[in-house]
MDAnalysis code that builds the backbone (N, CA, C; Angstrom):
import MDAnalysis as mda
import numpy as np

u = mda.Universe.empty(588, n_residues=196, atom_resindex=np.repeat(np.arange(196), 3), trajectory=True)
u.add_TopologyAttr("name", ["N", "CA", "C"] * 196)
u.add_TopologyAttr("resid", np.arange(1, 197))
u.add_TopologyAttr("resname", ["MET", "LYS", "PRO", "GLN", "TRP", "SER", "LYS", "TRP", "ALA", "ARG", "THR", "THR", "HIS", "TRP", "ILE", "SER", "SER", "ALA", "LEU", "GLY", "LEU", "LEU", "SER", "LEU", "LEU", "SER", "PHE", "SER", "VAL", "THR", "GLY", "ILE", "THR", "LEU", "ASN", "HIS", "PRO", "ASP", "TRP", "PHE", "SER", "ALA", "ASN", "ARG", "SER", "VAL", "GLU", "GLN", "ARG", "THR", "LEU", "VAL", "LEU", "THR", "GLU", "SER", "GLN", "HIS", "VAL", "HIS", "TRP", "ARG", "GLN", "GLN", "GLY", "GLU", "ARG", "ALA", "GLN", "PHE", "GLU", "LEU", "LEU", "ALA", "GLN", "LEU", "LEU", "ASP", "GLN", "GLN", "PHE", "ALA", "LEU", "PRO", "LEU", "PRO", "GLN", "ARG", "PHE", "GLU", "GLN", "ASP", "ASP", "VAL", "GLU", "TRP", "VAL", "PHE", "ASP", "TYR", "PRO", "LYS", "PRO", "GLY", "GLY", "VAL", "ILE", "THR", "VAL", "VAL", "PHE", "ASP", "VAL", "GLU", "THR", "GLY", "GLU", "LEU", "PHE", "TYR", "GLU", "GLU", "VAL", "ASN", "ASP", "GLY", "TRP", "VAL", "SER", "LEU", "ILE", "ASN", "ASP", "LEU", "HIS", "LYS", "GLY", "ARG", "HIS", "SER", "GLY", "ARG", "VAL", "TRP", "SER", "GLY", "TYR", "ILE", "ASP", "ILE", "THR", "ALA", "LEU", "VAL", "CYS", "MET", "PHE", "PHE", "SER", "LEU", "THR", "GLY", "LEU", "TRP", "LEU", "LEU", "TRP", "VAL", "HIS", "ALA", "ARG", "LYS", "ARG", "LEU", "SER", "THR", "TRP", "PRO", "LEU", "VAL", "LEU", "ALA", "GLY", "GLY", "LEU", "VAL", "PRO", "LEU", "PHE", "ILE", "TYR", "GLY", "ILE", "PHE", "VAL", "LEU"])
u.atoms.positions = np.array([
    [-24.540, -17.904, -29.833],
    [-23.809, -16.427, -29.440],
    [-23.127, -16.800, -31.028],
    [-23.515, -15.478, -31.549],
    [-23.367, -15.011, -33.166],
    [-21.430, -14.942, -32.815],
    [-21.108, -15.417, -33.922],
    [-19.512, -15.583, -33.929],
    [-18.885, -13.995, -33.782],
    [-19.078, -13.152, -34.080],
    [-18.749, -12.100, -33.663],
    [-18.188, -10.991, -32.110],
    [-19.414, -11.402, -31.266],
    [-19.405, -11.769, -30.460],
    [-18.562, -12.450, -29.507],
    [-18.539, -13.900, -29.848],
    [-17.265, -14.656, -29.213],
    [-15.578, -14.195, -29.687],
    [-15.711, -13.704, -30.819],
    [-14.502, -13.290, -31.671],
    [-13.655, -12.027, -30.180],
    [-15.040, -11.066, -30.010],
    [-15.018, -9.957, -29.066],
    [-14.067, -10.660, -27.798],
    [-15.395, -11.669, -27.239],
    [-14.697, -12.130, -25.810],
    [-13.210, -12.661, -25.610],
    [-12.853, -13.236, -26.762],
    [-11.856, -14.192, -26.874],
    [-10.271, -13.023, -26.607],
    [-10.995, -11.783, -27.705],
    [-10.010, -10.907, -27.988],
    [-10.061, -9.588, -26.378],
    [-10.929, -9.140, -25.930],
    [-10.835, -8.669, -25.018],
    [-10.348, -10.062, -23.270],
    [-11.096, -10.774, -23.570],
    [-10.261, -11.831, -22.172],
    [-8.344, -11.946, -22.350],
    [-7.774, -11.848, -23.424],
    [-6.467, -12.193, -24.123],
    [-5.985, -10.542, -23.139],
    [-6.738, -9.743, -23.787],
    [-5.979, -8.074, -23.607],
    [-6.016, -7.809, -22.242],
    [-7.113, -8.275, -20.969],
    [-7.455, -8.117, -19.960],
    [-7.053, -8.906, -19.180],
    [-6.463, -10.429, -19.588],
    [-4.926, -11.252, -18.853],
    [-4.030, -10.727, -18.957],
    [-3.667, -10.470, -20.139],
    [-2.139, -9.029, -20.555],
    [-1.877, -8.419, -19.644],
    [-3.094, -7.757, -19.518],
    [-2.818, -6.140, -18.452],
    [-3.499, -6.895, -16.865],
    [-3.614, -7.649, -16.706],
    [-3.693, -8.195, -15.426],
    [-2.404, -8.821, -14.890],
    [-1.768, -9.432, -16.040],
    [-1.258, -10.516, -15.269],
    [-0.038, -10.662, -14.709],
    [0.994, -9.150, -14.633],
    [2.061, -9.199, -13.541],
    [1.635, -8.657, -12.067],
    [-0.028, -7.676, -12.728],
    [-0.087, -7.423, -11.418],
    [-0.836, -8.414, -10.341],
    [-1.550, -9.050, -11.270],
    [-2.734, -10.424, -9.825],
    [-1.144, -11.388, -9.080],
    [0.083, -11.577, -10.235],
    [0.956, -12.278, -9.380],
    [1.665, -11.906, -8.665],
    [1.566, -10.376, -8.726],
    [2.309, -9.595, -7.358],
    [1.167, -9.709, -6.324],
    [0.061, -10.100, -6.659],
    [-1.050, -9.964, -5.721],
    [-0.981, -10.762, -5.272],
    [-0.856, -12.104, -5.925],
    [-0.680, -13.218, -5.388],
    [0.214, -13.881, -3.799],
    [1.461, -13.237, -4.823],
    [2.733, -13.523, -4.001],
    [2.209, -12.823, -2.644],
    [1.875, -11.905, -2.524],
    [1.289, -11.007, -1.041],
    [0.754, -11.654, -0.535],
    [-0.423, -12.070, -1.164],
    [-1.279, -12.869, -0.795],
    [-1.189, -14.233, 0.824],
    [0.024, -14.793, 0.142],
    [0.842, -15.704, 0.718],
    [1.622, -14.741, 1.873],
    [2.176, -14.096, 1.504],
    [3.265, -13.318, 2.697],
    [2.204, -12.788, 3.920],
    [0.994, -12.296, 3.722],
    [0.258, -11.893, 4.380],
    [-0.749, -12.867, 5.194],
    [-0.545, -13.543, 4.744],
    [-0.980, -14.712, 5.436],
    [-0.415, -15.894, 6.224],
    [0.872, -15.667, 6.134],
    [2.037, -15.939, 6.672],
    [3.123, -15.561, 7.089],
    [2.908, -14.574, 7.958],
    [3.602, -13.561, 8.025],
    [4.976, -14.610, 9.081],
    [4.698, -15.257, 9.901],
    [5.946, -16.369, 10.157],
    [6.509, -16.912, 9.345],
    [6.632, -16.914, 8.604],
    [7.330, -17.764, 7.439],
    [8.642, -16.907, 7.262],
    [8.324, -15.868, 7.374],
    [9.444, -14.694, 6.881],
    [9.982, -13.277, 8.090],
    [11.453, -13.551, 8.378],
    [11.807, -13.002, 9.102],
    [11.698, -11.769, 9.085],
    [11.916, -10.602, 9.729],
    [11.765, -9.320, 9.938],
    [13.615, -8.683, 9.596],
    [13.164, -7.349, 8.580],
    [14.317, -7.258, 8.122],
    [14.452, -5.856, 8.583],
    [14.623, -5.142, 9.814],
    [14.583, -3.823, 10.151],
    [15.732, -3.333, 9.934],
    [15.597, -2.326, 9.503],
    [16.672, -1.228, 9.443],
    [16.135, 0.175, 10.337],
    [17.419, 0.846, 10.519],
    [17.004, 1.657, 11.475],
    [18.287, 2.947, 11.362],
    [17.606, 4.106, 10.320],
    [18.468, 5.313, 10.322],
    [18.264, 6.490, 11.330],
    [19.030, 6.966, 11.853],
    [18.955, 8.251, 13.053],
    [19.447, 9.396, 12.644],
    [19.323, 10.425, 12.967],
    [20.100, 11.354, 12.358],
    [19.570, 12.951, 13.374],
    [20.865, 14.075, 14.087],
    [20.378, 14.559, 14.505],
    [20.324, 15.875, 14.003],
    [20.032, 16.984, 14.130],
    [19.949, 18.219, 13.797],
    [19.688, 19.597, 14.521],
    [20.902, 20.162, 15.460],
    [20.072, 21.184, 16.189],
    [20.626, 22.692, 15.866],
    [19.547, 23.603, 16.077],
    [19.027, 24.466, 15.314],
    [20.336, 25.499, 16.066],
    [20.566, 26.590, 15.395],
    [21.611, 27.733, 16.277],
    [20.828, 28.468, 17.537],
    [21.947, 29.052, 17.874],
    [20.891, 29.723, 18.733],
    [20.350, 30.606, 18.397],
    [20.439, 31.699, 17.414],
    [19.794, 32.531, 16.664],
    [18.663, 31.863, 16.168],
    [18.597, 31.043, 15.227],
    [17.458, 29.969, 14.917],
    [16.536, 29.710, 15.944],
    [17.387, 29.436, 17.022],
    [15.971, 28.775, 18.316],
    [15.168, 29.984, 18.751],
    [15.855, 31.579, 18.990],
    [15.027, 32.636, 19.853],
    [14.350, 32.936, 18.791],
    [14.758, 32.859, 17.436],
    [14.074, 33.283, 15.687],
    [12.452, 32.148, 16.549],
    [13.020, 31.052, 16.808],
    [11.742, 30.209, 16.620],
    [10.694, 30.468, 17.698],
    [11.559, 30.387, 18.920],
    [10.692, 30.880, 20.382],
    [10.099, 32.144, 20.241],
    [9.971, 33.017, 19.054],
    [9.626, 34.026, 19.218],
    [8.622, 34.497, 18.143],
    [8.123, 33.541, 17.628],
    [7.411, 33.460, 16.671],
    [5.518, 32.853, 17.421],
    [4.494, 32.637, 16.910],
    [3.535, 32.406, 16.880],
    [3.224, 31.162, 16.854],
    [2.641, 30.422, 17.234],
    [2.343, 28.946, 16.799],
    [2.337, 28.398, 15.109],
    [1.512, 29.123, 14.317],
    [1.455, 29.245, 12.926],
    [2.836, 29.441, 12.250],
    [3.651, 30.463, 12.748],
    [4.575, 30.376, 12.022],
    [5.769, 29.619, 12.755],
    [5.773, 28.879, 13.714],
    [6.410, 28.118, 14.659],
    [6.259, 26.708, 13.645],
    [5.329, 26.702, 13.231],
    [5.067, 25.242, 12.380],
    [5.424, 25.375, 10.687],
    [5.716, 26.932, 10.318],
    [6.102, 27.211, 9.214],
    [7.633, 26.820, 9.211],
    [8.108, 27.543, 10.050],
    [9.629, 27.056, 10.491],
    [10.148, 26.080, 10.168],
    [9.431, 25.042, 10.703],
    [9.931, 23.646, 11.278],
    [9.858, 22.850, 10.063],
    [8.633, 23.218, 9.088],
    [8.386, 22.552, 8.161],
    [9.516, 22.896, 6.907],
    [9.947, 24.374, 7.059],
    [10.868, 24.190, 6.317],
    [12.324, 23.845, 6.076],
    [12.037, 23.997, 7.385],
    [14.068, 23.020, 8.167],
    [13.300, 21.521, 7.570],
    [12.331, 20.814, 7.612],
    [12.493, 19.215, 7.679],
    [12.484, 18.659, 6.129],
    [11.954, 20.188, 5.196],
    [12.004, 20.285, 3.221],
    [13.733, 20.452, 3.570],
    [14.393, 21.078, 3.687],
    [16.021, 21.598, 3.159],
    [16.059, 20.310, 4.026],
    [16.345, 20.334, 5.144],
    [17.198, 19.082, 5.127],
    [17.003, 17.421, 5.429],
    [15.876, 17.531, 5.183],
    [15.946, 16.042, 5.105],
    [14.560, 15.775, 4.242],
    [14.491, 16.747, 2.783],
    [13.623, 16.410, 1.953],
    [12.156, 16.157, 2.196],
    [11.644, 16.152, 3.271],
    [10.633, 16.065, 3.388],
    [9.368, 16.801, 3.352],
    [8.009, 16.573, 3.154],
    [6.719, 17.603, 2.811],
    [6.475, 17.722, 3.900],
    [5.693, 18.135, 3.599],
    [4.376, 18.867, 5.168],
    [4.213, 17.262, 5.648],
    [3.646, 17.299, 7.040],
    [3.529, 15.635, 7.907],
    [2.182, 15.434, 7.616],
    [2.390, 14.474, 7.534],
    [0.936, 13.449, 7.623],
    [0.057, 13.383, 8.776],
    [1.300, 13.326, 9.480],
    [0.772, 13.648, 11.129],
    [1.559, 14.343, 11.911],
    [0.865, 15.139, 12.982],
    [1.586, 15.874, 14.011],
    [1.177, 15.845, 15.143],
    [1.921, 16.567, 15.798],
    [1.527, 16.425, 17.400],
    [2.348, 17.170, 18.216],
    [2.188, 17.831, 19.084],
    [3.165, 19.277, 19.753],
    [2.309, 18.842, 21.217],
    [3.209, 19.668, 22.290],
    [3.032, 20.129, 23.384],
    [3.742, 20.946, 24.001],
    [4.235, 21.104, 25.409],
    [5.152, 22.362, 25.571],
    [6.348, 22.005, 25.891],
    [7.010, 20.309, 25.576],
    [7.672, 19.837, 25.727],
    [8.575, 19.417, 24.137],
    [7.432, 18.759, 23.301],
    [8.482, 18.141, 22.230],
    [7.090, 18.459, 21.062],
    [7.644, 18.449, 19.771],
    [7.038, 18.873, 18.599],
    [7.111, 17.379, 17.481],
    [6.247, 16.078, 17.791],
    [6.270, 15.111, 16.673],
    [6.034, 15.842, 15.363],
    [6.855, 14.947, 14.219],
    [6.353, 14.924, 12.380],
    [6.572, 13.444, 12.555],
    [5.429, 12.871, 11.720],
    [5.012, 11.692, 11.877],
    [5.024, 11.662, 10.353],
    [5.471, 10.295, 9.466],
    [5.555, 10.183, 8.044],
    [5.306, 8.512, 8.239],
    [4.732, 7.936, 8.258],
    [3.800, 7.029, 8.003],
    [4.297, 6.409, 6.338],
    [4.888, 5.133, 6.014],
    [5.181, 4.887, 4.459],
    [4.825, 3.700, 4.521],
    [4.791, 2.908, 3.029],
    [4.908, 1.660, 3.189],
    [5.822, 0.581, 3.905],
    [5.599, 0.283, 4.270],
    [6.842, -0.780, 5.279],
    [7.391, 0.023, 6.295],
    [7.422, 1.264, 6.504],
    [8.261, 1.805, 7.981],
    [7.766, 2.977, 8.237],
    [8.075, 4.111, 8.836],
    [7.518, 5.520, 9.263],
    [9.162, 6.261, 9.640],
    [8.724, 7.142, 8.943],
    [9.871, 8.339, 9.606],
    [9.444, 9.459, 10.612],
    [10.300, 9.516, 11.630],
    [9.455, 10.390, 12.189],
    [10.389, 11.184, 12.837],
    [9.983, 13.061, 13.115],
    [11.065, 13.910, 13.368],
    [10.341, 14.096, 14.755],
    [11.527, 14.707, 15.634],
    [11.038, 14.739, 17.007],
    [12.031, 16.080, 17.141],
    [11.147, 17.421, 17.642],
    [11.869, 18.459, 18.057],
    [11.566, 18.970, 19.695],
    [12.826, 18.600, 19.861],
    [12.511, 19.294, 21.139],
    [12.836, 20.764, 21.320],
    [11.567, 21.308, 22.099],
    [10.810, 22.318, 22.240],
    [12.578, 23.477, 22.888],
    [12.768, 22.898, 24.033],
    [13.655, 23.237, 24.835],
    [14.950, 23.234, 24.295],
    [15.825, 22.597, 23.536],
    [17.127, 22.756, 23.179],
    [16.994, 22.700, 22.150],
    [16.405, 22.770, 20.912],
    [16.229, 23.116, 19.604],
    [16.845, 21.927, 18.917],
    [17.056, 20.929, 19.306],
    [17.165, 19.641, 18.511],
    [16.000, 18.689, 18.190],
    [16.646, 18.609, 16.514],
    [15.498, 18.343, 15.372],
    [16.266, 16.567, 15.602],
    [15.487, 15.292, 15.975],
    [16.088, 14.082, 16.072],
    [15.180, 13.216, 14.841],
    [15.457, 12.715, 13.759],
    [15.152, 12.141, 12.291],
    [15.552, 10.483, 13.048],
    [14.627, 9.852, 12.820],
    [14.925, 8.224, 12.601],
    [13.563, 7.871, 11.678],
    [14.222, 7.408, 11.014],
    [13.928, 6.238, 9.803],
    [13.992, 5.163, 9.857],
    [12.558, 4.406, 10.195],
    [12.819, 2.921, 10.426],
    [11.800, 2.436, 8.906],
    [12.703, 0.870, 8.597],
    [12.138, 0.289, 7.377],
    [12.282, -1.564, 7.963],
    [10.941, -1.892, 7.890],
    [10.948, -3.602, 8.424],
    [11.367, -4.501, 7.170],
    [11.511, -3.898, 5.752],
    [12.238, -4.952, 5.413],
    [10.988, -4.961, 3.908],
    [11.517, -5.853, 2.816],
    [10.745, -5.664, 1.466],
    [9.881, -6.328, 1.782],
    [9.018, -7.686, 2.412],
    [7.805, -8.794, 2.990],
    [6.983, -7.153, 3.417],
    [7.627, -6.536, 4.748],
    [6.717, -5.388, 4.971],
    [6.057, -4.140, 3.697],
    [6.944, -4.214, 3.124],
    [6.887, -3.237, 2.125],
    [5.935, -3.699, 1.107],
    [5.936, -4.969, 0.542],
    [5.202, -5.356, -0.544],
    [3.879, -5.442, 0.758],
    [3.656, -6.360, 1.578],
    [2.229, -6.663, 2.251],
    [1.928, -4.827, 2.410],
    [2.255, -4.282, 2.813],
    [1.649, -2.301, 2.784],
    [0.855, -2.390, 1.428],
    [2.090, -2.858, 0.367],
    [1.208, -2.330, -0.641],
    [0.164, -2.975, -1.300],
    [0.232, -4.396, -1.019],
    [-1.073, -5.117, -1.382],
    [-2.118, -4.529, -0.703],
    [-2.476, -4.083, 0.649],
    [-3.370, -3.580, 1.239],
    [-3.367, -1.735, 1.034],
    [-2.582, -1.123, 0.597],
    [-2.808, 0.097, 0.028],
    [-2.861, 1.041, 1.274],
    [-1.776, 0.296, 1.919],
    [-0.903, 1.065, 3.589],
    [-0.603, 2.274, 3.908],
    [-0.735, 3.706, 3.541],
    [-0.036, 4.403, 3.675],
    [1.179, 4.628, 1.948],
    [-0.017, 4.829, 1.264],
    [0.897, 4.615, -0.083],
    [0.447, 5.815, -1.046],
    [-1.041, 6.423, -0.957],
    [-1.279, 7.792, -1.059],
    [-2.387, 7.200, -2.063],
    [-3.113, 8.303, -2.763],
    [-4.227, 8.197, -3.529],
    [-3.782, 7.223, -5.138],
    [-3.110, 7.544, -5.143],
    [-2.287, 7.410, -6.862],
    [-2.393, 6.115, -6.693],
    [-1.660, 5.141, -6.255],
    [-1.577, 3.795, -5.702],
    [-2.475, 2.871, -5.256],
    [-4.101, 3.358, -4.738],
    [-5.144, 3.383, -4.546],
    [-6.289, 3.542, -5.603],
    [-5.693, 4.280, -6.600],
    [-6.179, 3.662, -7.781],
    [-5.770, 2.838, -8.492],
    [-4.419, 2.842, -8.487],
    [-4.030, 1.306, -9.675],
    [-4.551, 0.586, -8.738],
    [-4.878, 0.259, -7.150],
    [-4.978, -1.023, -6.894],
    [-6.620, -1.220, -7.331],
    [-7.831, -0.647, -7.538],
    [-9.081, -0.056, -8.341],
    [-8.697, -0.843, -9.585],
    [-8.069, -0.213, -10.365],
    [-8.095, -0.374, -12.107],
    [-7.730, -1.948, -12.288],
    [-6.507, -2.363, -11.227],
    [-6.089, -3.848, -11.431],
    [-7.309, -4.983, -10.648],
    [-8.345, -4.397, -9.768],
    [-9.299, -4.789, -9.273],
    [-10.231, -4.975, -10.704],
    [-10.760, -3.686, -11.300],
    [-11.718, -3.942, -12.640],
    [-11.057, -4.965, -13.134],
    [-9.663, -4.717, -13.537],
    [-8.970, -5.480, -15.301],
    [-9.366, -6.997, -14.880],
    [-9.102, -7.351, -13.404],
    [-9.440, -8.825, -13.030],
    [-10.893, -9.195, -13.067],
    [-11.745, -8.542, -12.540],
    [-13.012, -8.831, -13.174],
    [-13.635, -8.601, -14.486],
    [-12.830, -8.069, -15.197],
    [-13.164, -7.787, -16.734],
    [-12.789, -9.541, -17.108],
    [-11.661, -9.859, -16.895],
    [-10.481, -11.496, -17.178],
    [-11.613, -12.403, -16.748],
    [-12.198, -12.287, -15.810],
    [-13.517, -13.411, -15.194],
    [-14.410, -13.420, -16.040],
    [-14.528, -12.349, -15.467],
    [-16.283, -12.214, -16.208],
    [-16.051, -12.642, -17.846],
    [-15.263, -12.041, -19.012],
    [-15.163, -12.594, -20.240],
    [-14.389, -13.783, -20.045],
    [-13.800, -14.133, -19.270],
    [-13.608, -15.915, -19.055],
    [-15.061, -16.590, -18.995],
    [-15.812, -16.237, -17.939],
    [-17.255, -17.156, -17.617],
    [-17.905, -17.328, -18.827],
    [-17.539, -15.950, -19.786],
    [-18.263, -15.668, -21.124],
    [-18.068, -16.867, -21.694],
    [-16.674, -16.958, -22.053],
    [-15.713, -18.070, -22.863],
    [-16.476, -19.371, -22.450],
    [-16.300, -19.639, -21.487],
    [-16.677, -20.682, -20.926],
    [-17.986, -21.479, -20.705],
    [-18.991, -20.721, -21.326],
    [-19.958, -20.808, -21.651],
    [-20.047, -21.020, -22.822],
    [-19.027, -20.354, -23.999],
    [-19.383, -20.740, -25.342],
    [-19.123, -22.085, -25.350],
    [-18.232, -22.795, -24.968],
    [-17.479, -23.908, -24.817],
    [-18.317, -25.093, -23.781],
    [-19.099, -25.305, -23.319],
    [-19.064, -25.562, -22.136],
    [-19.661, -26.695, -22.529],
    [-20.248, -26.739, -23.902],
    [-21.111, -28.493, -24.560],
    [-20.056, -29.202, -24.936],
    [-18.843, -28.346, -25.676],
    [-17.618, -29.459, -25.648],
    [-17.406, -29.728, -24.807],
    [-16.613, -29.165, -23.211],
    [-16.096, -29.539, -22.307],
    [-17.226, -29.612, -21.338],
    [-17.718, -31.072, -20.735],
    [-18.952, -31.427, -19.584],
    [-18.323, -31.036, -18.460],
    [-17.630, -31.174, -18.229],
    [-16.965, -31.075, -16.713],
    [-16.605, -29.203, -16.408],
    [-16.926, -28.526, -17.570],
    [-16.776, -27.084, -17.357],
    [-17.763, -26.735, -16.281],
    [-19.072, -26.847, -15.766],
    [-19.525, -26.344, -14.504],
    [-19.679, -26.670, -14.090],
    [-19.625, -28.067, -13.438],
    [-19.130, -28.831, -12.364],
    [-17.374, -28.095, -11.711],
    [-16.992, -27.586, -12.595],
    [-15.330, -27.218, -12.025],
    [-15.996, -25.885, -11.828],
    [-16.779, -25.124, -12.399],
    [-17.014, -23.904, -11.847],
    [-17.627, -23.544, -10.513],
    [-19.071, -25.178, -10.698],
    [-19.211, -25.100, -9.074],
    [-17.997, -25.224, -8.231],
    [-17.313, -26.186, -8.343],
    [-16.770, -26.015, -7.628],
    [-15.824, -25.263, -6.922],
    [-15.323, -24.818, -8.048],
    [-14.288, -23.288, -7.532],
    [-15.463, -22.821, -6.716],
    [-16.864, -22.683, -6.679],
    [-17.354, -21.801, -5.614],
    [-17.570, -21.881, -4.366],
    [-17.836, -23.110, -4.686],
    [-18.063, -23.964, -3.407],
    [-17.102, -24.428, -2.009],
    [-15.986, -24.531, -2.775],
    [-15.239, -24.859, -1.629],
    [-15.030, -24.309, -0.643],
    [-14.594, -22.450, -1.567],
    [-14.339, -21.588, -0.361],
    [-15.862, -21.752, 0.686],
    [-16.799, -22.007, 0.440],
    [-17.996, -21.866, 1.353],
    [-17.873, -22.509, 2.188],
    [-17.902, -24.208, 1.681],
    [-16.970, -25.413, 2.565],
    [-16.835, -24.948, 3.789],
    [-15.050, -24.610, 2.866],
    [-14.006, -24.200, 4.046],
    [-14.877, -23.373, 4.933],
    [-15.182, -21.994, 4.482],
    [-15.389, -21.058, 5.749],
    [-16.492, -21.832, 6.734],
    [-18.043, -22.633, 6.249],
    [-19.066, -22.807, 7.088],
    [-18.423, -23.788, 8.268],
    [-17.447, -24.692, 7.805],
    [-17.483, -26.086, 8.429],
    [-16.245, -25.596, 9.384],
    [-14.833, -24.927, 8.843],
    [-13.797, -24.397, 9.416],
    [-13.758, -23.217, 10.585],
    [-14.469, -22.011, 9.512],
    [-14.473, -20.443, 10.042],
    [-15.299, -20.649, 11.196],
    [-16.883, -20.672, 10.816],
    [-17.905, -20.705, 12.205],
    [-18.010, -20.374, 13.010],
])
């Protein structure tokens, strides 16, 4: 290999390793927490609040069409609980249910059609549940999903440049390819013997 290519491989390898270091470490930690949920106790917290529409607000709401009713409730959710438009929404003649799933928990608001009462409940399942959901990209939005993809690409680049550098120095280190082969065969062996 030409010296400039070897230098390029070393440079890009350390840059990609520096960029992906903390992300790879965090995903490694959450790999353990996901694989061993019984090691960590849930630390659930629940916050509940209640808001009742005034009589005039309730009468006004009941006089509106369904679309206008939804918009009025969405406005109240924004003003009182700082909630955006719901990601999930169900309704019937008795109640309207607004769900806001998030990493490590969920916010639910139930509107009682008859009484005009808004019941707010926020459930947080603790930091382990939070980081596990972030690991999976669960309820974390497009930006976080993009971050996971970028981290994966950086780690792939780090691995490929590392493989390149192993190839460059393999002549001086005879154990290189046996170790690489072992690293690939061990998971296949475990899968074939203990999983299938």
